[in-house]
DRENTORKOL-3810 file (N, C-alpha, C; in nm, 4 decimals):
REM DRENTORKOL-3810
@n.u->-1.4329; n.v->-0.8727; n.w->-0.8988; ca.u->-1.4234; ca.v->-0.8419; ca.w->-0.7585; c.u->-1.2922; c.v->-0.8944; c.w->-0.7027
@n.u->-1.1877; n.v->-0.8206; n.w->-0.7326; ca.u->-1.0567; ca.v->-0.8565; ca.w->-0.6802; c.u->-0.9762; c.v->-0.7296; c.w->-0.6598
@n.u->-0.8720; n.v->-0.7423; n.w->-0.5833; ca.u->-0.7853; ca.v->-0.6286; ca.w->-0.5546; c.u->-0.6551; c.v->-0.6432; c.w->-0.6306
@n.u->-0.5971; n.v->-0.5313; n.w->-0.6694; ca.u->-0.4657; ca.v->-0.5341; ca.w->-0.7316; c.u->-0.3745; c.v->-0.4338; c.w->-0.6611
@n.u->-0.2530; n.v->-0.4222; n.w->-0.7065; ca.u->-0.1555; ca.v->-0.3343; ca.w->-0.6425; c.u->-0.2016; c.v->-0.1891; c.w->-0.6452
@n.u->-0.2668; n.v->-0.1493; n.w->-0.7528; ca.u->-0.3159; ca.v->-0.0114; ca.w->-0.7637; c.u->-0.4167; c.v->0.0194; c.w->-0.6529
@n.u->-0.5058; n.v->-0.0764; n.w->-0.6234; ca.u->-0.6030; ca.v->-0.0573; ca.w->-0.5156; c.u->-0.5335; c.v->-0.0410; c.w->-0.3808
@n.u->-0.4319; n.v->-0.1213; n.w->-0.3571; ca.u->-0.3592; ca.v->-0.1140; ca.w->-0.2303; c.u->-0.2865; c.v->0.0197; c.w->-0.2182
@n.u->-0.2237; n.v->0.0651; n.w->-0.3269; ca.u->-0.1528; ca.v->0.1933; ca.w->-0.3230; c.u->-0.2488; c.v->0.3097; c.w->-0.3007
@n.u->-0.3646; n.v->0.3057; n.w->-0.3673; ca.u->-0.4631; ca.v->0.4112; ca.w->-0.3468; c.u->-0.5160; c.v->0.4087; c.w->-0.2039
@n.u->-0.5306; n.v->0.2892; n.w->-0.1475; ca.u->-0.5791; ca.v->0.2808; ca.w->-0.0096; c.u->-0.4764; c.v->0.3399; c.w->0.0866
@n.u->-0.3487; n.v->0.3253; n.w->0.0551; ca.u->-0.2454; ca.v->0.3863; ca.w->0.1389; c.u->-0.2515; c.v->0.5388; c.w->0.1317
@n.u->-0.2898; n.v->0.5929; n.w->0.0160; ca.u->-0.3104; ca.v->0.7374; ca.w->0.0055; c.u->-0.4241; c.v->0.7805; c.w->0.0974
@n.u->-0.5322; n.v->0.7039; n.w->0.0984; ca.u->-0.6453; ca.v->0.7347; ca.w->0.1854; c.u->-0.6028; c.v->0.7319; c.w->0.3312
@n.u->-0.5232; n.v->0.6318; n.w->0.3680; ca.u->-0.4756; ca.v->0.6210; ca.w->0.5056; c.u->-0.3861; c.v->0.7398; c.w->0.5400
@n.u->-0.2992; n.v->0.7774; n.w->0.4497; ca.u->-0.2103; ca.v->0.8905; ca.w->0.4749; c.u->-0.2906; c.v->1.0179; c.w->0.4960
@n.u->-0.3855; n.v->1.0435; n.w->0.4082; ca.u->-0.4694; ca.v->1.1621; ca.w->0.4226; c.u->-0.5541; c.v->1.1514; c.w->0.5491
@n.u->-0.6072; n.v->1.0318; n.w->0.5751; ca.u->-0.6890; ca.v->1.0112; ca.w->0.6941; c.u->-0.6113; c.v->1.0200; c.w->0.8235
@n.u->-0.4811; n.v->1.0100; n.w->0.8165; ca.u->-0.3972; ca.v->1.0213; ca.w->0.9354; c.u->-0.3439; c.v->1.1631; c.w->0.9522
@n.u->-0.2988; n.v->1.2233; n.w->0.8451; ca.u->-0.2350; ca.v->1.3544; ca.w->0.8533; c.u->-0.3366; c.v->1.4644; c.w->0.8858
@n.u->-0.4510; n.v->1.4650; n.w->0.8186; ca.u->-0.5467; ca.v->1.5728; ca.w->0.8406; c.u->-0.5984; c.v->1.5776; c.w->0.9849
@n.u->-0.6404; n.v->1.4656; n.w->1.0449; ca.u->-0.6826; ca.v->1.4745; ca.w->1.1856; c.u->-0.5695; c.v->1.5158; c.w->1.2794
@n.u->-0.4478; n.v->1.4707; n.w->1.2531; ca.u->-0.3346; ca.v->1.5081; ca.w->1.3385; c.u->-0.3075; c.v->1.6579; c.w->1.3289
@n.u->-0.3108; n.v->1.7127; n.w->1.2089; ca.u->-0.2901; ca.v->1.8564; ca.w->1.1911; c.u->-0.4030; c.v->1.9343; c.w->1.2582
@n.u->-0.5246; n.v->1.8851; n.w->1.2450; ca.u->-0.6381; ca.v->1.9505; ca.w->1.3102; c.u->-0.6212; c.v->1.9527; c.w->1.4609
@n.u->-0.5738; n.v->1.8419; n.w->1.5180; ca.u->-0.5492; ca.v->1.8381; ca.w->1.6623; c.u->-0.4446; c.v->1.9398; c.w->1.7038
@n.u->-0.3379; n.v->1.9492; n.w->1.6285; ca.u->-0.2303; ca.v->2.0426; ca.w->1.6625; c.u->-0.2803; c.v->2.1861; c.w->1.6543
@n.u->-0.3530; n.v->2.2180; n.w->1.5484; ca.u->-0.4001; ca.v->2.3553; ca.w->1.5296; c.u->-0.5064; c.v->2.3912; c.w->1.6339
@n.u->-0.6023; n.v->2.3032; n.w->1.6582; ca.u->-0.7114; ca.v->2.3376; ca.w->1.7502; c.u->-0.6671; c.v->2.3383; c.w->1.8963
@n.u->-0.5782; n.v->2.2479; n.w->1.9336; ca.u->-0.5340; ca.v->2.2406; ca.w->2.0731; c.u->-0.4070; c.v->2.3206; c.w->2.0994
@n.u->-0.3421; n.v->2.3663; n.w->1.9970; ca.u->-0.2160; ca.v->2.4407; ca.w->2.0049; c.u->-0.1110; c.v->2.3650; c.w->2.0862
@n.u->-0.1067; n.v->2.2338; n.w->2.0629; ca.u->-0.0061; ca.v->2.1484; ca.w->2.1267; c.u->0.0132; c.v->2.0253; c.w->2.0389
@n.u->0.1203; n.v->1.9554; n.w->2.0627; ca.u->0.1430; ca.v->1.8309; ca.w->1.9896; c.u->0.0497; c.v->1.7228; c.w->2.0428
@n.u->0.0074; n.v->1.6301; n.w->1.9572; ca.u->-0.0834; ca.v->1.5252; ca.w->2.0046; c.u->-0.0141; c.v->1.4304; c.w->2.1019
@n.u->-0.0886; n.v->1.3832; n.w->2.2022; ca.u->-0.0352; ca.v->1.2836; ca.w->2.2950; c.u->-0.0736; c.v->1.1440; c.w->2.2446
@n.u->-0.0419; n.v->1.0424; n.w->2.3203; ca.u->-0.0668; ca.v->0.9039; ca.w->2.2751; c.u->-0.2153; c.v->0.8760; c.w->2.2551
@n.u->-0.3015; n.v->0.9293; n.w->2.3426; ca.u->-0.4459; ca.v->0.9090; ca.w->2.3250; c.u->-0.4951; c.v->0.9721; c.w->2.1950
@n.u->-0.4443; n.v->1.0912; n.w->2.1641; ca.u->-0.4804; ca.v->1.1561; ca.w->2.0378; c.u->-0.4337; c.v->1.0731; c.w->1.9189
@n.u->-0.3110; n.v->1.0222; n.w->1.9261; ca.u->-0.2565; ca.v->0.9424; ca.w->1.8158; c.u->-0.3322; c.v->0.8110; c.w->1.7983
@n.u->-0.3781; n.v->0.7526; n.w->1.9102; ca.u->-0.4583; ca.v->0.6300; ca.w->1.8999; c.u->-0.5894; c.v->0.6569; c.w->1.8272
@n.u->-0.6543; n.v->0.7664; n.w->1.8601; ca.u->-0.7808; ca.v->0.7968; ca.w->1.7932; c.u->-0.7583; c.v->0.8268; c.w->1.6447
@n.u->-0.6492; n.v->0.8937; n.w->1.6121; ca.u->-0.6154; ca.v->0.9197; ca.w->1.4714; c.u->-0.5878; c.v->0.7879; c.w->1.3995
@n.u->-0.5186; n.v->0.6958; n.w->1.4670; ca.u->-0.4891; ca.v->0.5656; ca.w->1.4064; c.u->-0.6173; c.v->0.4871; c.w->1.3807
@n.u->-0.7129; n.v->0.4950; n.w->1.4725; ca.u->-0.8415; ca.v->0.4265; ca.w->1.4510; c.u->-0.9159; c.v->0.4843; c.w->1.3313
@n.u->-0.9116; n.v->0.6156; n.w->1.3172; ca.u->-0.9763; ca.v->0.6794; ca.w->1.2015; c.u->-0.9088; c.v->0.6348; c.w->1.0725
@n.u->-0.7768; n.v->0.6298; n.w->1.0719; ca.u->-0.7035; ca.v->0.5866; ca.w->0.9527; c.u->-0.7325; c.v->0.4409; c.w->0.9207
@n.u->-0.7387; n.v->0.3556; n.w->1.0221; ca.u->-0.7689; ca.v->0.2139; ca.w->1.0003; c.u->-0.9094; c.v->0.1969; c.w->0.9442
@n.u->-1.0046; n.v->0.2721; n.w->0.9967; ca.u->-1.1416; ca.v->0.2650; ca.w->0.9457; c.u->-1.1489; c.v->0.3115; c.w->0.8008
@n.u->-1.0753; n.v->0.4168; n.w->0.7669; ca.u->-1.0723; ca.v->0.4651; ca.w->0.6285; c.u->-1.0130; c.v->0.3598; c.w->0.5362
@n.u->-0.9044; n.v->0.2954; n.w->0.5809; ca.u->-0.8394; ca.v->0.1929; ca.w->0.4992; c.u->-0.9323; c.v->0.0730; c.w->0.4783
@n.u->-0.9941; n.v->0.0256; n.w->0.5848; ca.u->-1.0845; ca.v->-0.0894; ca.w->0.5739; c.u->-1.2018; c.v->-0.0562; c.w->0.4830
@n.u->-1.2574; n.v->0.0629; n.w->0.4966; ca.u->-1.3700; ca.v->0.1033; ca.w->0.4115; c.u->-1.3299; c.v->0.1081; c.w->0.2648
@n.u->-1.2163; n.v->0.1656; n.w->0.2367; ca.u->-1.1709; ca.v->0.1785; ca.w->0.0978; c.u->-1.1415; c.v->0.0421; c.w->0.0360
@n.u->-1.0703; n.v->-0.0423; n.w->0.1097; ca.u->-1.0377; ca.v->-0.1754; ca.w->0.0579; c.u->-1.1649; c.v->-0.2575; c.w->0.0366
@n.u->-1.2575; n.v->-0.2508; n.w->0.1303; ca.u->-1.3828; ca.v->-0.3251; ca.w->0.1179; c.u->-1.4622; c.v->-0.2775; c.w->-0.0029
@n.u->-1.4708; n.v->-0.1469; n.w->-0.0209; ca.u->-1.5432; ca.v->-0.0919; ca.w->-0.1359; c.u->-1.4798; c.v->-0.1383; c.w->-0.2660
@n.u->-1.3471; n.v->-0.1348; n.w->-0.2753; ca.u->-1.2804; ca.v->-0.1783; ca.w->-0.3979; c.u->-1.2932; c.v->-0.3278; c.w->-0.4193
@n.u->-1.2931; n.v->-0.4032; n.w->-0.3144; ca.u->-1.3053; ca.v->-0.5489; ca.w->-0.3254; c.u->-1.4439; c.v->-0.5878; c.w->-0.3753
@n.u->-1.5455; n.v->-0.5111; n.w->-0.3386; ca.u->-1.6832; ca.v->-0.5436; ca.w->-0.3748; c.u->-1.7316; c.v->-0.4703; c.w->-0.4992
@n.u->-1.6426; n.v->-0.4006; n.w->-0.5689; ca.u->-1.6788; ca.v->-0.3259; ca.w->-0.6889; c.u->-1.6023; c.v->-0.3830; c.w->-0.8076
@n.u->-1.6714; n.v->-0.3989; n.w->-0.9211; ca.u->-1.6019; ca.v->-0.4529; ca.w->-1.0387; c.u->-1.5268; c.v->-0.3421; c.w->-1.1121
@n.u->-1.4621; n.v->-0.3758; n.w->-1.2226; ca.u->-1.3791; ca.v->-0.2789; ca.w->-1.2946; c.u->-1.4611; c.v->-0.1705; c.w->-1.3641
@n.u->-1.5921; n.v->-0.1899; n.w->-1.3773; ca.u->-1.6804; ca.v->-0.0862; ca.w->-1.4330; c.u->-1.7401; c.v->0.0006; c.w->-1.3225
@n.u->-1.6882; n.v->-0.0131; n.w->-1.2005; ca.u->-1.7320; ca.v->0.0630; ca.w->-1.0833; c.u->-1.8780; c.v->0.0341; c.w->-1.0469
@n.u->-1.9194; n.v->-0.0916; n.w->-1.0662; ca.u->-2.0528; ca.v->-0.1361; ca.w->-1.0276; c.u->-2.0420; c.v->-0.2165; c.w->-0.8992
@n.u->-2.1111; n.v->-0.1726; n.w->-0.7958; ca.u->-2.1033; ca.v->-0.2343; ca.w->-0.6643; c.u->-2.1761; c.v->-0.3682; c.w->-0.6628
@n.u->-2.1113; n.v->-0.4708; n.w->-0.6079; ca.u->-2.1648; ca.v->-0.6072; ca.w->-0.5935; c.u->-2.2121; c.v->-0.6670; c.w->-0.7253
@n.u->-2.1442; n.v->-0.6322; n.w->-0.8338; ca.u->-2.1763; ca.v->-0.6877; ca.w->-0.9651; c.u->-2.0533; c.v->-0.7609; c.w->-1.0170
@n.u->-2.0704; n.v->-0.8879; n.w->-1.0595; ca.u->-1.9540; ca.v->-0.9620; ca.w->-1.1093; c.u->-1.8961; c.v->-0.8991; c.w->-1.2365
@n.u->-1.7706; n.v->-0.9310; n.w->-1.2632; ca.u->-1.7051; ca.v->-0.8850; ca.w->-1.3858; c.u->-1.7788; c.v->-0.9431; c.w->-1.5068
@n.u->-1.7839; n.v->-0.8656; n.w->-1.6138; ca.u->-1.8438; ca.v->-0.9140; ca.w->-1.7385; c.u->-1.7392; c.v->-0.9883; c.w->-1.8185
@n.u->-1.7796; n.v->-1.0966; n.w->-1.8818; ca.u->-1.6888; ca.v->-1.1706; ca.w->-1.9688; c.u->-1.6752; c.v->-1.0955; c.w->-2.1009
@n.u->-1.5856; n.v->-1.1420; n.w->-2.1867; ca.u->-1.5638; ca.v->-1.0745; ca.w->-2.3147; c.u->-1.6871; c.v->-1.0779; c.w->-2.4028
@n.u->-1.7735; n.v->-1.1769; n.w->-2.3866; ca.u->-1.8955; ca.v->-1.1875; ca.w->-2.4651; c.u->-2.0047; c.v->-1.0909; c.w->-2.4219
@n.u->-1.9836; n.v->-1.0215; n.w->-2.3109; ca.u->-2.0814; ca.v->-0.9236; ca.w->-2.2644; c.u->-2.1695; c.v->-0.9748; c.w->-2.1530
@n.u->-2.1624; n.v->-1.1042; n.w->-2.1248; ca.u->-2.2440; ca.v->-1.1594; ca.w->-2.0168; c.u->-2.1598; c.v->-1.1695; c.w->-1.8904
@n.u->-2.2276; n.v->-1.1773; n.w->-1.7756; ca.u->-2.1559; ca.v->-1.1919; ca.w->-1.6492; c.u->-2.0842; c.v->-1.3243; c.w->-1.6437
@n.u->-1.9640; n.v->-1.3233; n.w->-1.5896; ca.u->-1.8847; ca.v->-1.4451; ca.w->-1.5798; c.u->-1.9296; c.v->-1.5298; c.w->-1.4632
END
C-alpha cells in the first residue's frame, strides 16, 4: 500500500481526461466558451477524480487487492 511515480502519472491522466471532457461538453452544449463558474465546477470534478484515483491506488496492493497488505516473498502477508 504505497504510491510510486507511475501512480502519480496515471492520476494526472485521469485529471486531464476529467478536466478536458467536461470542458468540451460545456462548450458543445452551451455553444460558448466556459466562464469562471464553469471552470470552477470542472476543476472540482477533476480534483475529485484525482483524489479518488490516488486513494484507490494507495489502498490497493500490487496484486490489485483492495485493503490487503503486500505479500512477502514467502507467500505470507508482510
